[in-house]
C-alpha positions as CSV (number, residue, x, y, z in Angstrom):
1,M,-11.8,-21.7,0.0
2,T,-10.2,-20.6,3.3
3,D,-12.1,-19.6,6.4
4,S,-11.2,-16.0,5.9
5,Q,-12.3,-15.9,2.3
6,S,-15.6,-17.5,3.2
7,T,-16.4,-14.9,5.8
8,G,-15.2,-12.1,3.5
9,S,-12.4,-10.7,5.7
10,F,-8.7,-10.6,5.2
11,P,-6.6,-13.2,7.0
12,R,-4.6,-12.0,9.9
13,K,-1.1,-11.2,8.8
14,S,2.0,-11.5,10.8
15,P,3.6,-8.0,11.4
16,P,5.8,-7.2,8.4
17,E,9.5,-7.0,9.0
18,L,10.7,-3.4,9.3
19,D,12.9,-2.1,6.5
20,V,15.9,0.0,7.3
21,V,14.1,3.3,6.8
22,E,11.4,2.6,9.2
23,Q,13.9,1.1,11.6
24,V,15.7,4.4,11.8
25,N,12.8,6.8,11.4
26,G,10.2,5.1,13.5
27,S,6.5,5.5,12.8
28,F,6.3,9.0,14.2
29,G,8.5,11.5,16.0
30,R,9.6,15.1,16.3
31,W,11.3,15.0,12.9
32,Q,8.2,13.8,11.2
33,L,6.0,16.3,13.1
34,R,7.9,19.3,11.6
35,T,7.4,18.1,8.0
36,I,3.8,17.0,8.6
37,L,2.7,20.4,10.0
38,L,4.4,22.3,7.1
39,I,2.7,20.0,4.5
40,F,-0.6,20.4,6.4
41,L,-0.3,24.2,5.9
42,C,-0.4,23.7,2.2
43,K,-3.9,22.5,2.5
44,I,-5.1,25.9,3.6
45,P,-4.4,27.7,0.2
46,S,-5.7,24.7,-1.6
47,A,-9.0,25.1,0.2
48,W,-9.0,28.8,-0.6
49,F,-8.6,28.3,-4.3
50,T,-11.4,25.7,-4.4
51,A,-13.9,27.7,-2.4
52,I,-13.0,31.2,-3.6
53,I,-15.9,31.2,-6.1
54,I,-18.2,31.7,-3.1
55,Y,-16.8,35.2,-2.6
56,T,-15.6,36.1,-6.2
57,A,-19.1,35.4,-7.6
58,P,-21.7,36.0,-4.9
59,Y,-25.3,36.2,-5.8
60,P,-26.4,39.8,-6.1
61,W,-28.6,41.3,-3.4
62,K,-32.0,42.9,-4.1
63,G,-31.6,46.4,-5.6
64,E,-28.0,45.7,-6.9
65,L,-29.2,45.0,-10.5
66,V,-31.2,47.4,-12.6
67,C,-32.7,46.2,-15.9
68,H,-32.7,48.5,-18.9
69,P,-35.1,47.1,-21.6
70,A,-34.3,47.3,-25.2
71,D,-37.6,48.9,-26.2
72,W,-39.4,51.3,-24.0
73,N,-42.6,52.7,-25.5
74,V,-42.1,56.2,-24.2
75,S,-42.0,59.5,-26.0
76,R,-38.9,61.6,-26.4
77,S,-40.2,64.3,-24.1
78,Q,-41.0,61.8,-21.4
79,A,-37.7,60.1,-21.8
80,E,-35.9,63.3,-21.1
81,H,-37.4,63.4,-17.6
82,V,-36.3,59.9,-16.7
83,D,-34.1,59.9,-13.7
84,R,-31.1,57.7,-14.5
85,N,-30.1,57.5,-10.8
86,H,-33.2,55.6,-9.8
87,P,-34.5,52.3,-11.2
88,L,-38.0,52.6,-12.6
89,W,-39.2,49.3,-11.0
90,Q,-39.1,49.0,-7.3
91,D,-41.7,46.3,-6.6
92,A,-40.9,44.3,-3.5
93,R,-39.9,40.7,-4.2
94,S,-41.0,38.0,-1.7
95,T,-38.2,35.6,-2.4
96,D,-34.8,35.5,-3.9
97,R,-36.0,33.1,-6.5
98,L,-38.5,35.6,-7.9
99,F,-35.8,38.2,-7.7
100,N,-33.4,36.1,-9.7
101,V,-36.0,35.5,-12.4
102,D,-37.4,39.0,-12.6
103,V,-34.1,40.7,-12.8
104,C,-33.6,39.3,-16.3
105,N,-36.7,41.1,-17.6
106,A,-38.5,44.4,-17.1
107,Y,-42.3,44.6,-16.9
108,S,-44.0,47.5,-18.5
109,N,-46.7,47.9,-15.8
110,S,-44.0,48.2,-13.2
111,L,-42.1,50.7,-15.3
112,A,-45.3,52.7,-15.8
113,R,-46.1,52.9,-12.1
114,G,-42.5,53.9,-11.3
115,F,-42.5,56.6,-14.0
116,V,-45.8,58.1,-12.7
117,R,-44.5,58.1,-9.1
118,S,-41.3,59.8,-10.1
119,H,-42.5,62.3,-12.6
120,G,-46.3,62.6,-12.3
121,Q,-46.9,61.9,-16.0
122,E,-48.5,59.1,-17.9
123,W,-46.4,56.5,-19.7
124,N,-47.7,54.3,-22.5
125,A,-46.7,50.8,-21.9
126,S,-46.3,48.2,-24.6
127,E,-49.5,46.6,-25.7
128,S,-48.1,43.0,-25.9
129,K,-49.4,41.3,-22.7
130,E,-48.3,38.1,-21.0
131,P,-50.8,35.7,-19.3
132,G,-49.9,37.4,-16.0
133,G,-51.3,40.7,-17.2
134,Q,-48.2,42.7,-18.0
135,S,-45.7,42.7,-20.9
136,S,-42.2,41.4,-20.5
137,L,-39.4,43.4,-22.0
138,P,-36.0,41.6,-22.2
139,C,-33.1,43.5,-20.7
140,E,-30.7,45.0,-23.2
141,H,-28.3,46.0,-20.5
142,V,-28.2,45.3,-16.7
143,E,-26.6,47.9,-14.5
144,H,-24.7,46.6,-11.5
145,R,-25.1,48.8,-8.5
146,T,-22.8,47.3,-5.9
147,D,-19.8,48.4,-3.9
148,Y,-18.2,44.9,-4.3
149,K,-16.7,44.3,-7.7
150,S,-17.3,40.6,-8.4
151,L,-16.9,38.2,-11.4
152,I,-20.6,38.6,-11.9
153,S,-20.5,42.4,-12.3
154,Q,-17.2,42.5,-14.3
155,F,-18.2,39.8,-16.8
156,D,-22.0,40.2,-16.6
157,L,-22.6,36.6,-15.5
158,I,-26.3,36.7,-14.9
159,C,-29.5,35.4,-16.6
160,S,-28.5,33.3,-19.6
161,R,-24.8,33.8,-18.8
162,R,-25.2,32.5,-15.3
163,V,-24.0,29.1,-16.3
164,L,-20.5,30.6,-16.9
165,V,-20.1,30.8,-13.1
166,A,-20.4,27.0,-12.9
167,L,-18.0,26.7,-15.9
168,T,-15.2,28.4,-13.9
169,Q,-15.5,25.8,-11.2
170,S,-15.5,23.0,-13.9
171,F,-12.2,24.4,-15.2
172,H,-10.8,24.2,-11.6
173,A,-11.8,20.5,-11.5
174,L,-10.2,20.0,-14.9
175,G,-7.0,21.4,-13.6
176,A,-7.1,19.1,-10.5
177,L,-7.6,16.1,-12.9
178,I,-4.7,17.1,-15.1
179,G,-2.5,18.0,-12.2
180,G,-3.1,14.6,-10.5
181,L,-2.1,12.7,-13.6
182,M,0.9,15.0,-14.2
183,A,2.1,14.5,-10.6
184,Y,1.9,10.7,-11.0
185,S,4.1,10.9,-14.0
186,A,6.4,13.6,-12.7
187,L,7.2,11.7,-9.5
188,K,9.0,9.1,-11.5
189,K,11.7,11.7,-12.3
190,I,11.3,14.6,-10.0
191,S,11.6,14.3,-6.2
192,P,8.4,15.0,-4.2
193,R,10.0,17.9,-2.3
194,R,11.1,19.6,-5.5
195,L,7.8,19.0,-7.2
196,M,6.1,20.5,-4.2
197,L,8.2,23.7,-4.6
198,L,7.3,23.9,-8.3
199,G,3.6,23.7,-7.4
200,M,3.9,26.5,-4.9
201,I,5.7,28.8,-7.3
202,G,3.3,28.0,-10.1
203,Q,0.4,28.9,-7.9
204,I,1.8,32.2,-7.0
205,F,2.4,33.1,-10.6
206,C,-0.8,31.8,-12.2
207,G,-3.0,32.7,-9.2
208,N,-2.1,36.4,-9.5
209,L,-2.7,36.3,-13.2
210,T,-6.1,34.7,-12.6
211,G,-7.2,37.8,-10.6
212,L,-5.6,40.4,-12.8
213,V,-6.8,39.4,-16.3
214,D,-9.7,41.4,-17.8
215,T,-11.4,38.8,-20.0
216,Y,-13.4,35.8,-19.0
217,Q,-11.6,33.4,-21.3
218,L,-8.2,34.2,-19.8
219,H,-9.7,34.0,-16.3
220,I,-10.8,30.4,-16.7
221,Y,-7.6,29.5,-18.5
222,F,-5.4,30.7,-15.6
223,R,-7.7,29.2,-13.0
224,C,-7.2,25.8,-14.7
225,L,-3.4,26.3,-14.6
226,T,-3.6,27.4,-10.9
227,S,-5.5,24.2,-10.1
228,I,-2.9,22.1,-11.9
229,F,-0.1,23.5,-9.8
230,C,-2.2,23.2,-6.7
231,A,-2.7,19.5,-7.4
232,L,1.1,19.1,-7.9
233,M,1.7,20.6,-4.5
234,Y,-0.7,18.6,-2.4
235,T,-0.1,15.3,-4.3
236,S,3.6,15.4,-3.7
237,G,3.0,16.5,-0.1
238,Q,0.8,13.4,0.4
239,F,3.5,11.3,-1.1
240,I,6.0,12.5,1.5
241,L,3.5,12.0,4.4
242,N,3.0,8.3,3.4
243,D,6.7,7.7,3.1
244,I,7.9,9.2,6.5
245,T,5.1,7.7,8.6
246,S,3.9,4.1,9.2
247,G,1.3,2.1,11.1
248,K,-1.4,3.7,13.1
249,A,0.5,7.0,12.9
250,R,0.1,7.0,9.2
251,I,-3.7,6.5,9.4
252,I,-4.0,9.4,11.8
253,V,-1.8,11.7,9.8
254,V,-3.5,10.9,6.4
255,T,-6.9,11.4,8.0
256,L,-6.1,14.6,9.9
257,S,-4.5,16.2,6.8
258,E,-8.1,17.2,5.8
259,L,-8.4,19.1,9.1
260,F,-6.3,22.0,7.7
261,W,-8.5,22.1,4.6
262,S,-11.4,22.7,6.9
263,M,-9.4,25.4,8.7
264,G,-8.9,27.1,5.4
265,L,-12.7,27.2,4.9
266,V,-13.1,28.8,8.4
267,L,-10.4,31.4,7.6
268,L,-11.6,32.3,4.1
269,P,-14.6,34.5,5.3
270,A,-12.3,36.4,7.6
271,I,-9.9,37.2,4.7
272,S,-12.6,38.1,2.2
273,I,-14.2,40.9,4.3
274,Y,-11.0,43.0,3.8
275,F,-11.4,43.2,0.0
276,D,-14.0,44.9,-2.1
277,N,-12.7,43.5,-5.4
278,W,-12.5,39.9,-6.5
279,S,-9.1,40.6,-8.1
280,Y,-7.5,41.8,-4.8
281,L,-8.8,38.6,-3.1
282,Y,-7.1,36.4,-5.7
283,V,-3.9,38.4,-5.4
284,A,-3.9,38.1,-1.6
285,I,-4.5,34.3,-1.5
286,S,-1.9,33.7,-4.2
287,S,0.7,35.9,-2.5
288,S,0.2,34.0,0.8
289,L,2.1,31.1,-0.7
290,I,5.3,33.1,-0.5
291,V,5.4,32.2,3.2
292,L,5.2,28.5,2.3
293,V,8.0,28.9,-0.2
294,W,10.2,30.3,2.6
295,L,9.2,27.4,4.9
296,H,9.8,24.8,2.2
297,R,13.5,24.5,3.3
298,W,12.4,22.6,6.4
299,I,10.3,20.1,4.6
300,A,12.0,16.7,4.3
301,D,12.1,14.6,1.1
302,A,10.8,11.1,0.8
303,P,13.7,8.8,1.8
304,R,12.5,5.8,-0.1
305,W,12.1,7.9,-3.3
306,L,15.8,9.0,-2.8
307,L,16.9,5.4,-2.4
308,Q,14.9,4.2,-5.4
309,H,16.7,6.7,-7.5
310,Q,20.1,5.7,-6.1
311,R,20.6,8.9,-4.1
312,V,21.9,7.0,-1.1
313,E,24.0,9.9,0.3
314,A,21.0,12.2,0.4
315,A,18.9,9.5,2.1
316,L,21.7,8.8,4.6
317,R,22.0,12.5,5.5
318,Q,18.2,12.7,6.0
319,L,18.0,9.5,8.1
320,L,20.8,10.7,10.4
321,E,18.9,13.9,10.9
322,S,15.8,11.9,11.7
323,A,17.6,9.7,14.2
324,T,19.1,12.8,15.9
325,Y,15.7,14.6,16.4
326,N,13.8,11.4,17.3
327,N,16.6,10.1,19.6
328,R,16.7,6.7,17.9
329,K,19.5,4.2,17.5
330,V,21.4,3.9,14.2
331,P,22.9,0.7,12.8
332,L,26.7,0.9,12.4
333,T,26.4,-0.4,8.9
334,L,23.6,2.0,7.9
335,D,25.2,3.1,4.7
336,V,25.7,-0.5,3.5
337,Q,22.1,-1.4,4.4
338,L,20.8,1.6,2.5
339,T,22.8,0.6,-0.6
340,I,21.3,-2.9,-0.5
341,Y,17.8,-1.5,0.1
342,A,18.2,1.0,-2.7
343,N,19.0,-1.9,-5.1
344,D,15.9,-3.8,-4.0
345,L,13.7,-0.7,-4.5
346,D,15.3,-0.2,-7.9
347,Q,14.5,-3.8,-8.9
348,K,10.9,-3.4,-7.7
349,S,10.4,-0.1,-9.6
350,K,11.3,-1.9,-12.9
351,Q,8.3,-4.2,-12.4
352,K,5.6,-2.5,-14.5
353,H,2.1,-2.4,-13.0
354,S,-0.5,-1.5,-15.6
355,Y,-4.0,-0.2,-14.9
356,C,-5.5,-3.4,-16.4
357,Q,-3.8,-5.5,-13.6
358,V,-6.2,-3.9,-11.1
359,W,-9.1,-5.5,-13.0
360,D,-7.4,-8.9,-13.4
361,G,-10.1,-10.6,-11.2
362,E,-8.0,-11.0,-8.0
363,T,-10.5,-8.5,-6.5
364,K,-14.0,-8.8,-7.7
365,R,-14.8,-6.4,-10.5
366,S,-18.1,-5.5,-8.9
367,Q,-16.3,-4.3,-5.8
368,L,-14.0,-2.1,-7.9
369,V,-17.0,-0.7,-9.7
370,Y,-18.6,0.0,-6.3
371,I,-15.5,1.8,-5.0
372,H,-15.3,4.0,-8.1
373,L,-18.9,5.0,-7.9
374,I,-18.6,5.7,-4.2
375,W,-15.6,7.9,-4.7
376,G,-17.4,9.8,-7.5
377,G,-20.5,10.4,-5.4
378,A,-18.6,11.3,-2.2
379,M,-16.3,13.8,-3.9
380,V,-19.3,15.4,-5.7
381,L,-21.0,15.9,-2.4
382,Y,-17.8,17.1,-0.7
383,N,-17.2,19.9,-3.1
384,I,-20.7,20.9,-4.3
385,I,-22.2,21.1,-0.9
386,L,-19.6,23.8,-0.1
387,L,-20.1,25.7,-3.4
388,M,-23.9,25.5,-3.2
389,I,-23.8,27.4,0.1
390,R,-24.1,30.5,-2.1
391,N,-27.8,29.5,-2.6
392,L,-28.6,30.2,1.1
393,G,-28.2,33.9,0.5
394,A,-25.5,36.5,0.2
395,Q,-26.1,38.1,3.5
396,Q,-25.2,35.0,5.6
397,V,-22.5,33.6,3.3
398,H,-19.6,34.3,5.7
399,V,-21.3,32.6,8.7
400,N,-22.5,29.7,6.5
401,T,-19.0,29.0,5.0
402,A,-17.4,29.0,8.5
403,A,-20.2,26.6,9.7
404,M,-19.4,24.3,6.8
405,G,-15.7,24.3,7.8
406,F,-16.6,23.3,11.4
407,A,-19.0,20.6,10.1
408,E,-16.1,19.1,8.1
409,M,-14.0,19.0,11.2
410,V,-16.7,17.2,13.2
411,G,-17.2,14.7,10.3
412,L,-13.4,14.2,10.1
413,F,-13.1,13.1,13.7
414,V,-16.2,10.9,13.4
415,G,-14.5,9.2,10.5
416,L,-11.2,8.8,12.4
417,Y,-13.1,7.1,15.2
418,L,-14.8,4.7,12.8
419,I,-11.4,3.8,11.3
420,L,-9.6,3.2,14.6
421,Y,-12.2,1.8,16.9
422,T,-14.8,-0.1,14.9
423,R,-14.6,-3.4,12.9
424,R,-17.2,-2.4,10.4
425,H,-16.1,1.1,9.3
426,W,-17.7,0.7,5.9
427,R,-21.0,-0.2,7.3
428,W,-21.0,2.6,9.8
429,A,-20.0,5.2,7.2
430,G,-22.8,3.9,4.9
431,N,-25.3,4.1,7.8
432,L,-24.4,7.7,8.4
433,M,-24.8,8.6,4.8
434,I,-28.2,6.8,4.5
435,I,-29.5,8.6,7.6
436,A,-28.2,12.0,6.6
437,G,-29.5,11.6,3.0
438,L,-33.0,10.6,3.9
439,S,-33.3,13.2,6.7
440,T,-32.4,15.9,4.2
441,Y,-35.7,15.3,2.4
442,L,-37.3,16.9,5.5
443,I,-36.1,20.3,4.2
444,W,-39.2,20.3,2.0
445,L,-41.4,20.5,5.1
446,L,-40.1,23.9,6.0
447,P,-42.8,26.6,5.5
448,E,-42.6,28.7,2.4
449,T,-41.6,32.0,4.0
450,E,-39.3,34.8,3.1
451,R,-35.7,33.7,3.2
452,N,-34.7,35.7,6.2
453,S,-32.0,34.7,8.7
454,R,-34.3,32.3,10.6
455,R,-35.3,30.5,7.4
456,V,-31.7,30.2,6.2
457,G,-30.6,28.9,9.6
458,L,-33.2,26.1,9.4
459,E,-32.0,25.1,5.9
460,L,-28.4,25.2,7.0
461,V,-29.1,22.5,9.7
462,F,-29.9,20.0,6.9
463,W,-26.8,21.1,4.9
464,L,-24.6,20.6,8.0
465,I,-26.0,17.1,8.7
466,L,-25.2,16.0,5.2
467,K,-21.8,17.6,5.3
468,I,-20.8,15.8,8.6
469,A,-21.8,12.4,7.3
470,N,-20.0,13.1,3.9
471,S,-16.8,14.2,5.6
472,A,-16.8,11.0,7.8
473,S,-17.2,8.8,4.7
474,I,-14.4,10.7,2.9
475,A,-12.1,10.0,5.8
476,V,-12.9,6.3,5.7
477,L,-12.5,6.2,1.9
478,T,-9.2,8.0,1.9
479,T,-7.6,5.7,4.5
480,C,-9.2,2.3,3.7
481,T,-9.7,2.2,-0.1
482,S,-6.4,0.6,-0.8
483,E,-7.2,-2.4,1.4
484,I,-9.3,-4.0,-1.3
485,V,-6.4,-4.8,-3.5
486,S,-2.9,-6.2,-3.0
487,K,0.0,-3.9,-2.0
488,E,1.5,-3.5,-5.5
489,K,-1.8,-2.4,-7.0
490,R,-2.7,0.2,-4.4
491,V,-1.1,3.3,-6.1
492,V,-2.8,2.5,-9.4
493,L,-6.2,2.0,-7.7
494,M,-6.0,5.3,-5.8
495,L,-5.0,7.1,-9.0
496,S,-8.0,5.5,-10.7
497,V,-10.6,6.3,-8.1
498,I,-9.4,9.9,-7.5
499,S,-9.2,10.6,-11.3
500,F,-12.7,9.2,-11.7
501,S,-14.1,11.4,-8.9
502,R,-12.5,14.5,-10.6
503,V,-14.1,13.6,-13.9
504,C,-17.4,13.7,-12.1
505,L,-16.5,17.1,-10.7
506,L,-16.2,18.4,-14.2
507,F,-20.0,18.3,-14.6
508,C,-21.5,18.6,-11.2
509,P,-21.0,22.4,-10.8
510,F,-23.9,22.9,-13.3
511,L,-26.3,21.6,-10.5
512,S,-26.3,25.2,-9.3
513,C,-28.2,26.2,-12.4
514,L,-31.2,24.1,-11.3
515,T,-32.1,26.7,-8.7
516,V,-34.2,28.4,-11.4
517,I,-36.6,25.5,-11.0
518,H,-36.6,25.5,-7.2
519,H,-33.9,26.5,-4.8
520,L,-34.2,23.0,-3.0
521,V,-33.7,20.9,-6.2
522,P,-29.9,20.8,-6.0
523,I,-29.7,19.7,-2.3
524,T,-32.4,17.1,-3.0
525,I,-30.3,15.6,-5.8
526,L,-27.2,15.6,-3.5
527,A,-29.2,13.9,-0.7
528,T,-30.3,11.2,-3.1
529,M,-26.8,10.7,-4.3
530,G,-25.7,10.5,-0.7
531,W,-28.0,7.7,0.5
532,I,-27.4,5.7,-2.7
533,Y,-23.6,5.7,-2.2
534,G,-24.3,4.9,1.5
535,L,-26.0,1.7,0.3
536,A,-22.9,0.9,-1.8
537,L,-20.7,1.4,1.3
538,R,-22.8,-1.1,3.2
539,R,-22.3,-3.5,0.2
540,L,-18.5,-3.3,0.6
541,N,-18.9,-4.1,4.2
542,R,-19.8,-7.7,3.2
543,Y,-16.2,-8.2,2.0
544,Y,-13.9,-6.0,4.1
545,W,-13.7,-5.0,7.7
546,N,-11.0,-4.4,10.3
547,T,-9.9,-7.8,11.5
548,E,-7.3,-6.2,13.8
549,Q,-10.0,-4.5,15.9
550,P,-11.3,-7.1,18.4
551,Q,-15.0,-7.8,18.5
552,I,-16.7,-6.3,21.6
553,S,-17.6,-9.2,23.9
554,Q,-20.7,-9.4,26.0
555,V,-20.3,-7.8,29.4
556,P,-20.0,-10.6,32.1
557,T,-21.9,-10.4,35.3
558,P,-19.9,-10.4,38.6
559,N,-20.9,-14.1,39.3
560,T,-19.8,-15.1,35.8
561,Y,-16.5,-13.3,36.3
562,R,-15.8,-15.1,39.6
563,R,-16.7,-18.5,38.2
564,Q,-14.6,-18.2,35.0
565,S,-11.6,-16.6,36.7
566,A,-11.6,-19.4,39.3
567,I,-11.4,-22.0,36.5
568,I,-8.5,-20.2,34.8
569,L,-6.6,-19.8,38.1
570,R,-7.1,-23.5,38.9
571,R,-5.8,-24.5,35.6
572,C,-2.7,-22.3,35.9
573,S,-2.0,-23.6,39.4
574,T,-2.3,-27.2,38.2
575,V,0.3,-26.5,35.5
576,S,2.6,-24.5,37.8
577,S,2.6,-27.1,40.6
578,D,4.8,-29.3,38.4
579,C,7.4,-26.6,38.4
580,S,9.0,-27.2,41.8
581,A,11.9,-24.8,41.0
582,Y,9.6,-21.8,41.6
583,S,9.1,-20.5,45.1
584,N,5.7,-20.3,46.7
585,E,6.0,-16.6,46.9
586,L,6.7,-16.3,43.2
587,L,3.7,-18.5,42.3
588,S,1.4,-16.5,44.5
589,N,2.5,-13.3,42.9
590,F,2.0,-14.9,39.5
591,E,-1.6,-15.7,40.3
592,R,-2.3,-12.3,41.9
593,N,-0.9,-10.3,39.0
594,M,-2.3,-12.5,36.2
595,A,-4.8,-10.8,33.9
596,V,-6.8,-11.9,30.9
597,S,-9.1,-10.2,28.4
598,I,-12.9,-10.4,28.6
599,A,-12.9,-12.5,25.5
600,D,-10.7,-15.1,27.2
601,I,-13.1,-15.2,30.1
602,W,-16.0,-16.1,27.7
603,H,-13.9,-18.5,25.7
604,I,-13.2,-20.7,28.8
605,N,-16.9,-21.8,28.4
606,F,-16.1,-23.9,25.4
607,H,-15.0,-27.0,27.4
608,P,-15.3,-26.5,31.2
609,S,-18.0,-29.0,31.9
610,S,-16.1,-32.0,30.6
611,E,-13.0,-31.1,32.6
612,I,-15.1,-30.7,35.8
613,E,-16.7,-34.1,35.3
614,M,-13.4,-35.8,34.7
615,E,-11.9,-34.2,37.9
616,V,-14.9,-35.3,40.0
617,D,-14.6,-38.9,38.8
618,Q,-10.9,-39.0,39.6
619,S,-10.9,-37.1,43.0
620,G,-14.3,-38.0,44.5
621,P,-16.8,-36.0,46.4
622,E,-14.2,-34.0,48.4
623,A,-12.8,-32.5,45.2
624,H,-16.3,-31.8,44.1
625,R,-17.0,-29.8,47.3
626,A,-13.7,-28.0,46.9
627,H,-14.6,-27.1,43.3
628,S,-18.0,-25.8,44.4
629,S,-16.4,-23.5,47.0
630,E,-14.0,-22.1,44.3
631,T,-16.8,-21.2,42.0
632,I,-19.1,-19.5,44.4
């Protein structure tokens, strides 16, 4: 076992030789920036289609639902006096939870009191009593009295049909799963740029149909299709980003791509306030992609994909454009080099890499299981925390959604810092999730008061803490997951973990139904899931960390700095004294301008004492006194 394997880190690798594409393109430039920004813009409608359920199916406010029981024990003459314009029960409800439960039933005592107040006549309530002292009459029909026409009001998604709201989100996750697998297969034949255009056009067509259909079954069907095209669009866009960037620039670009997703969450509340019908909101969001279709002409294709499919002329034209915008040098035999490189890529593409090769034992299977479970838990939190914001109340939903978007931005930059400037990014991401998950349990200590703005604001603080930590861990996962396997297996591994996380998303929307037990049950489950996968992240830290990031040394004191620097200068002067060809001025400038790292200052301590003793023995007490004056 090598030293690097025994410590669990990867051995330091020599920098790879640049291929001809990277030699011409560079890691980042103006040409890449144009394509990157246009692809980033595609994240905004993707976020809208994911979070649109917050505004198309908001929880009804008090007074917006009126229950009409199936059997009112009231005489015909009394019934003729019933005022249909006023609900017969107007009891104040202390919490939304009670309101959500009570709206599914009418209570005869409440109906009787309302009838007497309205008409001054007695009303004989049903004789069947519940333990609470009043009879429960199931609603035969619920009247929706709201200015905003939502999915809930159009398809009557309340009470026992409330689970159908979660089902629409599950079909969106199903579309993302199918779309990701379709994109993986389609990219073998269709160029990423063309596939991206197909995804945009499909979203415009299916997105508009999703908002215009008048049956629930067609709505979830077209929502699934819209999600499929959405996955085709951003998967092919991600493929292009990875191909035209490299090095640290690629890390930053891939991480910051989620920044525009968060911007979409911030913009969505501003768009929704202009529409009073869920259908119009769908049409507006879908039609906005027409702008992206027009801008698509300036999106570059993936040059290595073009070369792999023997489209050398198109790749040459694109690389010449890149060199022009980035002001880079071009080899005089570029077309010949591209032809050779295209043949190499074609030979590599013929080597089949099956899914089973990921589990061949080169990477421990336990680590692969950990990374799949971590991805599943992280993506569940990433999506469901946003969708469960509806539970905090309909009155503050716009502000809460924007706050979630800003929390994602903060978490994104925290994750980017962990990736770039820490050695143990897995451990730090796990620590954040453990702290955030455990601190979320404190939400149960909030006093049981009416859910006004102050109460909602206090609950929102715990949601935001969990969201920031989760976004930071997602950034680390997105960038660093592929490092646990060899290069040829990375695409298959990423497909595997993302598909597994989307399978988990098929079932997690039903967590929202647990609010009938208590409105804090879903966030408690999410917090538990968060600190558990935080522990799994710490487990991965035992095997992988950033070996390119130097370990922070201990800060030396001024006396230590003087002593160690004198030793280094003395050694350099001893070596340079043998080089008589150099002038004294050049040697003095060399010593004055010489600089070393703090780590080198500490490492000189490994064997200075033996050298000093040897010099004292050879030179006598005069040399010893001279050495003492140097180290003071």
